[in-house]
Structure formats: structure tokens, C-alpha cells
C-alpha positions as CSV (number, residue, x, y, z in Angstrom):
1,M,148.3,84.1,110.1
2,T,152.0,83.1,110.0
3,Q,153.7,80.3,108.2
4,Q,157.0,78.7,108.8
5,I,159.6,78.5,106.0
6,A,163.0,76.9,105.8
7,V,165.9,79.3,104.9
8,K,169.5,78.3,104.4
9,L,172.0,80.9,105.6
10,P,175.8,80.9,105.3
11,D,177.7,80.4,108.5
12,H,178.9,84.0,108.8
13,L,175.4,85.4,108.5
14,L,174.0,82.9,111.1
15,K,176.8,83.8,113.4
16,A,176.0,87.5,113.0
17,I,172.3,86.8,113.8
18,D,173.3,84.7,116.9
19,D,175.6,87.5,118.0
20,L,172.6,89.9,117.8
21,V,170.4,87.5,119.8
22,N,173.1,86.9,122.4
23,A,173.6,90.7,122.7
24,G,169.9,91.0,123.5
25,R,169.0,92.9,120.4
26,F,166.5,90.3,119.4
27,E,164.7,87.6,121.4
28,S,165.3,84.9,118.8
29,R,166.8,84.1,115.4
30,S,163.2,84.2,114.0
31,Q,162.6,87.7,115.3
32,A,165.9,88.9,113.8
33,V,165.1,87.4,110.4
34,R,161.6,88.8,110.5
35,Y,163.0,92.3,111.4
36,G,165.4,92.1,108.5
37,L,162.8,90.9,106.0
38,E,160.3,93.6,107.1
39,G,163.1,96.2,106.5
40,L,163.7,94.8,103.1
41,V,160.1,95.0,102.1
42,R,159.7,98.5,103.5
43,A,162.8,99.6,101.5
44,D,161.4,98.1,98.3
45,D,158.0,99.8,98.9
46,R,159.8,103.1,99.2
47,R,161.7,102.4,96.0
48,V,158.5,101.7,94.1
49,I,156.9,104.9,95.4
50,D,160.1,107.0,94.6
51,E,160.1,105.6,91.1
52,A,156.4,106.5,90.6
53,F,157.1,110.0,91.8
54,A,160.1,110.3,89.5
55,R,158.0,109.0,86.6
56,G,155.2,111.5,87.4
57,F,157.6,114.4,87.4
58,T,159.2,113.2,84.1
59,D,155.8,112.6,82.4
60,Y,154.2,115.8,83.7
61,P,157.0,118.4,84.3
62,D,156.2,121.7,85.9
63,T,155.3,124.5,83.5
64,P,157.2,127.8,83.6
65,E,154.0,129.3,85.0
66,E,153.8,126.7,87.8
67,L,157.4,127.3,88.7
68,A,156.9,131.1,88.8
69,D,153.8,130.6,91.1
70,A,155.8,128.3,93.4
71,R,158.6,130.9,93.6
72,R,156.2,133.7,94.3
73,L,154.3,131.8,97.0
74,A,157.6,130.7,98.6
75,I,158.8,134.3,98.8
76,K,155.5,135.5,100.1
77,S,155.4,132.9,102.9
78,I,159.0,133.8,103.9
79,D,158.1,137.5,103.9
80,E,155.0,136.9,106.0
81,E,156.9,134.9,108.6
82,P,157.2,136.7,111.9
83,W,161.0,136.5,112.2
84,E,162.6,137.4,115.4
85,K,165.7,139.5,115.4
86,W,168.7,137.4,116.3
87,W,171.3,140.2,115.9
């Protein structure tokens, strides 16, 4: 379902949207505004997820043992990689 809303925009922003429509970037003002709002919502969703990850790492930091295991496994995976000679 979609709903229509009224939005007031300053002249310079409306001109920029019209320029995008006239350039063929969007089919209409509505499409351009929807695109912008969808991007805003996606960016905020990513921000919320990033903050949750940061909180998790702060609340539950890696132990020295976990860091040592991660280093050991990283070195092991590099050592097991079938590298081709480039020299």
C-alpha cells in the first residue's frame, strides 16, 4: 500500500530534483523523493546495526585466548593457501 503525503521543499532542492528528472535520472519528482528517502532509511538501518556491533564488542571484548586463536588460524590459513610464484 502507498500513501500520498505533502512535503514542502525549498526552491533550490526542488530545482535540483527537477534537474535530475529532466536529465532522465528519474521518471518523476515522486520517484526521486522516494529514492532519496529509501537511501536515508537504509543508511539509518546500517547505523543502528553498526552501533549494535560496536556495543557488542565493547560489552564482550575478545579475550587474549580468542585473539591468540584468531592469529594462529589466520597464519594457518595463509600458510595453507596454494600461492603461485609471481617472481
